[in-house]
C-alpha positions as CSV (number, residue, x, y, z in Angstrom):
1,M,-19.7,-34.5,-30.2
2,A,-22.4,-32.0,-31.5
3,T,-26.2,-32.9,-31.3
4,T,-29.2,-31.5,-33.2
5,N,-33.0,-31.9,-33.4
6,P,-33.6,-34.8,-35.8
7,A,-36.2,-32.5,-37.1
8,N,-34.0,-29.9,-37.8
9,P,-30.2,-30.7,-38.3
10,F,-29.5,-26.8,-38.3
11,S,-30.6,-26.1,-34.8
12,T,-27.8,-27.3,-33.0
13,F,-28.1,-27.6,-28.9
14,S,-25.5,-29.7,-27.7
15,I,-21.7,-29.3,-27.9
16,T,-19.7,-32.0,-26.1
17,V,-16.1,-32.3,-26.8
18,N,-14.4,-33.9,-23.4
19,R,-11.9,-36.3,-22.2
20,R,-9.4,-35.3,-24.8
21,E,-11.2,-35.8,-27.4
22,L,-10.8,-32.1,-28.9
23,E,-9.7,-31.5,-32.1
24,D,-8.9,-28.4,-33.8
25,Q,-11.9,-27.8,-36.1
26,M,-14.7,-27.5,-33.9
27,S,-17.0,-25.6,-36.0
28,L,-17.6,-28.6,-38.4
29,W,-19.8,-31.3,-38.1
30,I,-20.9,-33.8,-40.2
31,T,-24.9,-34.9,-38.9
32,R,-27.2,-37.3,-40.9
33,G,-24.5,-37.0,-43.7
34,I,-24.9,-32.9,-44.2
35,E,-21.8,-31.2,-43.1
36,L,-22.5,-28.0,-40.9
37,E,-20.2,-25.4,-40.8
38,Y,-21.1,-22.8,-38.0
39,N,-19.1,-19.1,-38.2
40,G,-21.4,-17.6,-36.5
41,T,-23.1,-17.4,-32.8
42,F,-24.8,-20.7,-32.2
43,T,-28.4,-18.9,-31.4
44,F,-30.1,-22.1,-30.5
45,L,-26.8,-24.0,-28.3
46,K,-28.1,-24.9,-25.2
47,C,-24.9,-27.3,-23.7
48,I,-21.3,-26.8,-24.0
49,D,-19.1,-29.8,-22.6
50,L,-15.5,-28.9,-22.8
51,S,-14.5,-30.8,-19.7
52,N,-11.2,-32.3,-18.7
53,N,-9.4,-31.0,-21.8
54,T,-6.3,-28.8,-21.7
55,L,-7.5,-25.6,-22.6
56,S,-5.7,-22.9,-21.5
57,G,-6.2,-18.8,-21.8
58,E,-9.1,-17.0,-20.5
59,I,-13.1,-17.6,-20.9
60,P,-13.9,-15.4,-24.2
61,R,-15.9,-12.6,-22.8
62,E,-18.2,-13.2,-26.3
63,I,-19.5,-16.4,-24.6
64,R,-22.6,-14.1,-22.7
65,S,-23.6,-13.8,-26.4
66,L,-24.9,-17.2,-26.1
67,T,-28.1,-15.9,-24.4
68,G,-30.2,-19.8,-24.8
69,L,-27.2,-21.6,-23.6
70,C,-28.2,-23.6,-20.3
71,I,-25.7,-25.9,-19.3
72,L,-21.7,-25.0,-19.7
73,N,-19.1,-27.5,-18.2
74,L,-15.8,-26.5,-18.7
75,F,-13.8,-28.3,-15.7
76,M,-10.4,-29.8,-14.9
77,N,-8.8,-27.5,-17.8
78,H,-6.2,-24.7,-17.7
79,L,-8.2,-21.8,-17.7
80,I,-7.2,-18.7,-16.8
81,G,-8.5,-15.2,-16.3
82,K,-11.8,-14.0,-14.7
83,I,-15.4,-15.0,-15.1
84,P,-16.9,-13.0,-17.6
85,E,-18.0,-9.9,-15.6
86,K,-21.5,-10.3,-17.8
87,I,-22.3,-13.5,-17.4
88,G,-25.2,-12.4,-16.1
89,D,-26.5,-12.0,-19.5
90,M,-27.0,-15.4,-20.3
91,Q,-30.2,-15.8,-18.6
92,R,-31.0,-19.3,-19.6
93,L,-28.0,-20.7,-17.5
94,E,-28.8,-23.8,-15.1
95,V,-25.5,-25.4,-15.0
96,L,-22.3,-23.5,-14.3
97,D,-19.1,-25.7,-13.7
98,L,-15.1,-24.5,-13.4
99,L,-14.0,-27.0,-10.8
100,R,-10.2,-26.8,-11.2
101,N,-8.9,-24.3,-13.5
102,Q,-6.7,-21.6,-12.7
103,L,-8.9,-18.8,-12.7
104,S,-8.0,-15.9,-10.4
105,S,-10.7,-13.0,-10.0
106,S,-13.8,-11.8,-8.1
107,I,-17.1,-13.6,-8.4
108,P,-19.1,-11.3,-10.2
109,L,-22.0,-9.8,-8.9
110,S,-24.3,-10.7,-12.4
111,I,-24.1,-14.2,-11.5
112,S,-26.6,-13.4,-8.8
113,I,-29.4,-12.3,-11.4
114,L,-29.2,-15.8,-12.9
115,S,-32.6,-17.0,-12.1
116,F,-32.5,-20.3,-13.7
117,L,-29.0,-21.3,-12.0
118,N,-29.4,-24.4,-10.2
119,H,-25.9,-26.2,-9.8
120,L,-22.6,-23.8,-9.8
121,N,-19.3,-25.6,-9.2
122,L,-16.5,-23.4,-8.6
123,P,-14.0,-25.2,-6.2
124,N,-10.1,-25.5,-6.9
125,N,-9.5,-22.0,-8.6
126,N,-7.9,-18.7,-7.2
127,L,-10.8,-17.0,-6.9
128,F,-10.9,-14.3,-4.1
129,G,-13.5,-11.4,-2.3
130,R,-17.0,-11.8,-1.2
131,I,-19.1,-14.1,-2.8
132,P,-22.6,-12.5,-4.2
133,S,-25.7,-12.7,-2.6
134,G,-29.6,-12.8,-3.3
135,N,-31.8,-14.4,-5.7
136,Q,-31.3,-17.6,-6.8
137,L,-27.6,-17.9,-5.2
138,Q,-29.7,-18.0,-1.8
139,T,-30.3,-21.4,-2.8
140,L,-27.1,-22.5,-3.5
141,S,-25.9,-22.4,0.0
142,S,-23.4,-25.7,0.5
143,P,-19.7,-24.8,0.9
144,S,-18.5,-27.3,-1.2
145,I,-19.3,-24.8,-4.0
146,Y,-16.5,-22.4,-3.4
147,V,-13.5,-24.6,-1.5
148,G,-10.2,-24.6,-2.6
149,N,-10.5,-21.0,-2.8
150,A,-8.9,-19.4,0.4
151,R,-9.5,-15.7,0.0
152,L,-12.9,-16.3,-0.8
153,C,-15.6,-15.1,2.4
154,G,-19.3,-14.7,3.0
155,A,-22.2,-16.7,3.1
156,P,-21.9,-19.5,3.2
157,L,-17.9,-19.8,4.0
158,K,-16.1,-17.7,6.5
159,D,-17.3,-13.7,7.1
160,C,-15.5,-11.3,5.5
161,T,-15.6,-9.0,8.7
162,T,-14.7,-11.1,11.4
163,H,-11.5,-13.4,9.3
164,H,-10.5,-11.2,6.6
165,P,-11.3,-7.3,7.2
166,N,-9.1,-6.0,4.3
167,I,-10.7,-8.6,1.8
168,H,-13.5,-6.7,0.2
169,G,-10.8,-3.6,-0.3
170,L,-8.4,-6.4,-1.9
171,N,-11.0,-7.7,-4.4
172,H,-11.9,-4.1,-5.2
173,E,-8.0,-2.9,-5.5
174,E,-6.8,-6.1,-7.8
175,D,-10.0,-6.1,-9.9
176,K,-9.4,-2.4,-10.8
177,G,-5.8,-2.6,-11.2
178,G,-5.1,-0.2,-8.0
179,F,-2.8,0.0,-5.0
180,T,-1.8,-3.4,-2.8
181,W,-0.4,-2.8,0.3
182,L,1.3,-6.3,0.1
183,P,4.0,-5.1,-2.3
184,F,4.6,-1.9,-0.6
185,F,5.2,-3.5,2.3
186,I,8.0,-5.8,1.0
187,S,9.4,-2.8,-0.8
188,M,9.4,-0.7,2.2
189,T,11.3,-3.5,4.1
190,I,14.0,-4.6,1.8
191,G,14.6,-0.6,1.1
192,L,15.0,-0.7,5.2
193,V,17.1,-3.6,5.6
194,V,19.2,-2.4,2.4
195,G,19.9,1.3,3.5
196,F,20.6,-0.2,7.3
197,W,23.4,-2.5,6.1
198,S,24.4,0.3,3.3
199,V,25.3,2.5,6.4
200,C,26.0,0.2,9.3
201,G,28.1,-1.7,7.1
202,T,30.5,0.8,5.3
203,L,30.9,2.0,9.0
204,T,32.3,-1.4,10.1
205,L,34.2,-2.1,7.3
206,K,35.9,1.3,6.5
207,K,38.0,2.4,9.5
208,L,38.9,6.2,8.4
209,W,34.8,6.2,7.4
210,R,34.3,5.0,11.1
211,Y,36.5,7.9,13.1
212,A,34.9,10.7,10.6
213,F,31.3,9.4,11.3
214,F,31.7,9.6,14.8
215,R,33.8,13.0,14.9
216,F,30.4,14.2,12.9
217,I,28.2,13.1,15.8
218,D,30.3,14.3,18.5
219,D,30.6,17.7,16.6
220,M,26.8,17.9,16.1
221,N,26.1,17.3,19.8
222,D,28.5,20.2,20.9
223,T,26.8,22.6,18.5
224,I,23.5,21.4,20.0
225,L,24.4,21.7,23.5
226,V,26.0,25.1,22.9
227,F,22.6,26.4,21.1
228,V,20.6,24.7,24.5
229,A,23.0,26.5,26.9
230,Y,22.9,30.1,24.5
231,A,18.9,29.7,24.4
232,G,18.9,29.3,28.2
233,Y,21.5,32.1,28.9
234,A,19.3,34.5,27.0
235,K,16.4,33.2,28.6
236,L,17.9,34.3,32.1
237,L,19.0,37.6,30.8
238,E,15.0,38.1,30.1
239,G,14.2,37.2,33.2
240,L,16.6,39.4,35.3
241,K,15.1,42.5,32.9
242,Y,11.9,41.9,33.7
243,W,12.6,41.4,37.8
244,N,14.5,45.1,37.5
245,T,11.7,46.8,35.2
246,R,9.3,45.4,38.1
247,R,11.4,46.9,40.8
248,F,11.4,50.3,39.0
249,I,8.2,50.4,39.3
250,V,7.5,49.4,42.7
251,L,9.9,52.2,43.7
252,I,8.0,54.9,41.7
253,E,4.8,53.4,43.4
254,Q,6.4,54.5,46.7
255,G,7.0,57.9,45.9
256,K,10.4,57.6,45.3
257,S,12.9,58.7,42.6
258,I,15.7,57.6,41.0
259,S,18.6,59.9,40.8
260,H,20.8,57.3,38.7
261,M,19.9,54.0,37.0
262,G,22.0,52.2,34.9
263,V,20.4,50.1,31.9
264,F,17.8,47.1,32.7
265,S,19.5,45.0,31.1
266,G,20.7,42.1,34.1
267,Q,24.0,44.2,34.1
268,Q,25.1,45.6,37.7
269,S,24.4,49.3,37.9
270,H,25.0,52.2,40.2
271,R,21.7,53.7,41.7
272,R,21.1,56.2,44.2
273,V,17.4,56.3,45.5
274,T,16.1,59.4,47.3
275,S,13.1,60.5,49.2
276,G,10.8,62.3,46.9
277,Q,10.4,64.9,49.2
278,P,12.3,68.4,48.8
């Protein structure tokens, strides 16, 4: 039903449609024998009560244009989506009741600037993130306002840092449509399982492939061992060359001469060492 000011039937201040009395035409009302059809913004609207119906869909963003609205009751419906981000534009709002819907968003920060808000009821939705604080919300400190929203945190509920270290990041990422970790880990796990059994299952069922695989592993091991052995042999030759060079320097320092000396490569050479004196 619509309630009007008796002195001015055109200044509607209340619309109440609950207990499943909602009809298709909400903009047509008959008051005191006068047919009123509203096709624009309800400038003087003070109360909207559409509770306990089967309303579905999202809360219209345009509802923020009802700057004179004091009471908004939408509880016990099937509303989805977000609480309007700019709900703080409804500066006269005193009562906001969204109990038992299917809203899935964070609580807008702008709700904290509603200085007249004295009744807030958001239980049993799918709200997530940090509960805004400040201004009038400081007086709404009952946890019952937010119960039934498992991913909400912050006063008056559990602390976000202690119990939900990533809840703020989750809020930001989901709200902005950005990267989320859960699908990533799920897809990575599925990929690892499928990849593992694709290889191991094939080797288990295909005998020829299994032999080829292990032959490849053996060949790879042989290649690695040869490479390691060659690298060690090269280092050994380098060490022998260094040792022979040092020995030659010592002989020169002792005043001796070498009449014949082989190449300092670690190979056996014939040397004849004579005194440096005639």
